[in-house]
N, C-alpha and C positions, 0 to 999 in steps of 0.2 A: 350572495352566491345567485347563481341563474339556475332555473326551474329545474332545469335537467339535469343537473352535475349534482347530485345525493348521493349518500355515506353508504359505501357497501353494507352495511345494514340490512337500510332501505332495499338495496337494492335483491337481500339476501331471500327478505320478508314477501315480494312483489315474485319472484321467479318462482319460490313455493307457493302463492298463489295462485300463480299463472300454471302451473301445473297439475292443474286440480280439474276433473270436469271436464273437460276441454271440448268434446265432441263435438259439437254446434263449430266451432274453427274452421273444422273445412268442408262445411255443409254451409254456408251465409244463404241467406235470407233472401237473395236480390240474383237475378236472373243470371245476373255474369258469374255466380259464385253459389248456384240453387243445386240443392239436394237433390240426388238421384229417385227415381219413382219406382229403383229397386232396394231388397234389403241391401244393410250395406255393412265393409268389414273396411277395419280401422288400424291403422296404427302409426306411432309419433317416437319422433327424432329429436329429441329437444338438446339445442347445441350455444353456448354461447357465446358473446364476441370476439374472434380469435384477432382479425388484423386488420388497418386501414393503408390501401395502397390503389397509386395511382394506375394500377394494371388487370389487364380481361384476358386469362388464356384462351377461352373460344374467340373473341370478336379480331383481338389484338394479339394473336400466338407470339412470344418472341419479342415482345416490343415492350418492354417493362418502362413505364413511367409516360405512355400514350394514351393514356384513357384518362375519362376525366376520373373521379376518386371511386373504389367501392371499401364497404363495409362489408367481411367475410367470414364469416362462418362456417363451423366443421372442419376442414385439415386445415393444419394451422402451419403447413409449408409452401398455400396458395402462391404463385406471383407468374409473371406471363409466361415463364418458361414449363408451366408445370406443364406435363402428361400422365396415363395414365399410371405409364413404371413407375414415375419421381411423386405421386400422389397413395399410392397404393400402401396402407400398414403404416402409413406414417402420426403423429400425433391429433389430435383431436379434440376437439372442446365437443363432438355429440355425445351425449352421456350412456346412450346406446351402440351399447356395444359391436365394434365392427364396421362403426357407421366413418368412414374417413374421406366422406363425399365431402366435396366442396361447393357450399351455396354464398351467393354473393347481392348483391343490392347496393343500387349509387346512397355516396351519402350526403347525410338529412342535413341543414345544415335550420336553425333559428339565428336572427340577427349577422349573417356571416358566421359563426361558429360551428365546428360543427356539433350534432348531435349523438353522446354515445347509446348505440340502443342496451339497452336491459338484456335481453334475451330474445331469441328465437324458437319456430317449431314448426319442424315438417312434416305435414301428416301425407302418406300415403294412401292412399283410398282404394280399393275397390268397387265398381260402381256398377259392374254386371252380376248381372243371380246367378252365374257361373264361375267360372274358375280363369284366371286370367295369367297372358305372362308376366314370368320376369322382366324387370327393368334390364336391358341387356347393359354389362359393365362396359364404361366407358362412354356411356350416352352423353352428349351432350344435349341441353335445351334451353331456352330464350324465352321469357313471353316477358310481354306488355300488353298497353292495351285497354281500355272505358273496357272493354266487357271480358277481363282477365284479371286489373287491379281494382282494388279498394280499401278506402280509411275507414280505421274502424275507435272507437273507443270498447276501452274494456271495465269489465268492472267484477271485478274477483273470479278475473278468469276466465271471463265470458263476454262476450261481444253484443253490445245492447241495440246497439248503432251502424250501420256502416255510410259511406260516402264514397264522389268520384274522387272528395278534395277533403281535407282534415277540415276536421272542426274540431272546438274547444270541448276539451272535454270535462266532466264531473271531477271537484278536486280529491276523488279517489279514485279516478280512472288512470287508462293507461290508453297512451296512443298509438297507433298501429299499422300498418300498410300487411293485407293479405294479396302473394300471388299466386295466381290459376295455373298447374303449365296440362302443355295437352298430352293426353291418356295413350293416344294414336301414333302407332311406329309404322315406318315402312314395310316394316322388319327385315332389312339390308344395309342402312348407312345408320353412324352412330352420331354424326352431325350431316351437314350439304352446307352450301357458301354463304346459304344467306340464315346458317343455320338453327331454321327456322320448317322451311320446306320439307324435313324427312320423317317431322311431326304434323301430329293435324286433331284436332278438339274431337269428338265428339259430338253428336246428335242427338237427343233424347234415348241415350244410352248404348249408341250402337256409332262402332265407327266405321268414315268412306270404307269404299274399295278399294281405294290409294292406299291407303294407309292401314291396314287387317289386323293391325294386332295388335292388340290392345293389353296394355302394361300398370302402373297401377297410377293415379293419378297425385301429384305430388301438388299441393296446398303449400304453401309456405307463407309464416308470418310474424315480421318482425317485430319486439315492441321496445316503445319508448316509453323514457317520462312524461308526462302530461307535460305539455304545454300551452303555455297561458297566449300570446300574441303570433298565433295562428297563419298573420297577414304576412311572418318575414319568413317562412318558413321555401327553404327554396332543397335541391339536390343539384350534386354533382353536374347531371345531366340536364340540368335544366328547373322549369317548375315545374311542380308536385305533379300534377298529371305525364310528366315521363316517366313516372316508375315504373321498375319493371327488374325481373330477377335473372340471377342466371344457376343454371344446376349444373356438374359434372360431378357423376357418377361413380364411386370408385371402392364401394360398400363392397363388403368384404364378402364375396360369392356366397362359399361354404355356411354363415349366417344370415346373408340374405333369404338365401336359398331357405332357410329351418324360417325366418321372420315369416317369411310368404305366405312356405305353404302352410302353418298354423295361423293368422291373421288375417291373412288376406283372402286366400283360395279357402282357410278354414272355418272364412265366415264370420270369424270375430270381429271386437271392439277390443284391442289391446292398447289403448289407450291410457287409461287410468291409471295402470299400471305396468311399466312395460319391464323394470327389473324382472316384478312376478311374474314375466311371459320367463323373459331372460334365463333365470332360475328352472322353470319346466320347461327348457329346452336344453339344460346347463351347457347355457352358455356365459352367465356369468359372470364376473373377474369380484376377490374378492374386493368388497373394500368398493366396488363400485353402490353407491349412493341408490337410493331409489328415487325416479319420476314425478 
């Protein structure tokens, strides 16, 4: 059996471990994903793998099959024809109620075989000492590049090392890739022609004048099984250095605002048990599992 094709039982065990104590994931110690120097606030949306498709509703809208292969998380209906209206209120793999957003990354291959992701974790963080704006509905963001992407090894749900390229992780560890998305918005456009220029990264926690609206910083981690032959790893987009992530925000507005006010502008660390937060805000569904 290939090392990444684990039983469902073992996958559930790892997922349970990775759902605990993860504040460090959103604030890796490298300069690219550095912890801010101000008090932080954090919430998490854990989203299982949904589907795999050569589609990209941001870069290649309306052209199903024209993109390299992507692994999609969150919204189960995402395809090249997806719009805000078509995604809103649809079935999602995210455990946080109301998160019907679409998250996707290039498919990872080991020796030519697609590697099935075990889970993903979307961290939304307020890196400001004050209040920030709620992420606008319909916002599309693409993030890539060595300053914003790290590979990591995870041990008991924590990243114990981070690299520009994958490493062979310990036998009890998971391989992961993390993408940091920009948190400064120009305040007007939900997308742009290059899918990047409507957003910018803060410098020392301050947004540039061209992009004055600070929204939550999204750091998206995808967790994979341990892989022993990292020299055979590639992405559907090319070499592992081409790792990138895409995000299409269709989070239910009322739920997103309540969580934003309580966790992020309330300067609370809500990641440990999002279900209790949802219960507190009267947003939990009966039978929704704890994160």
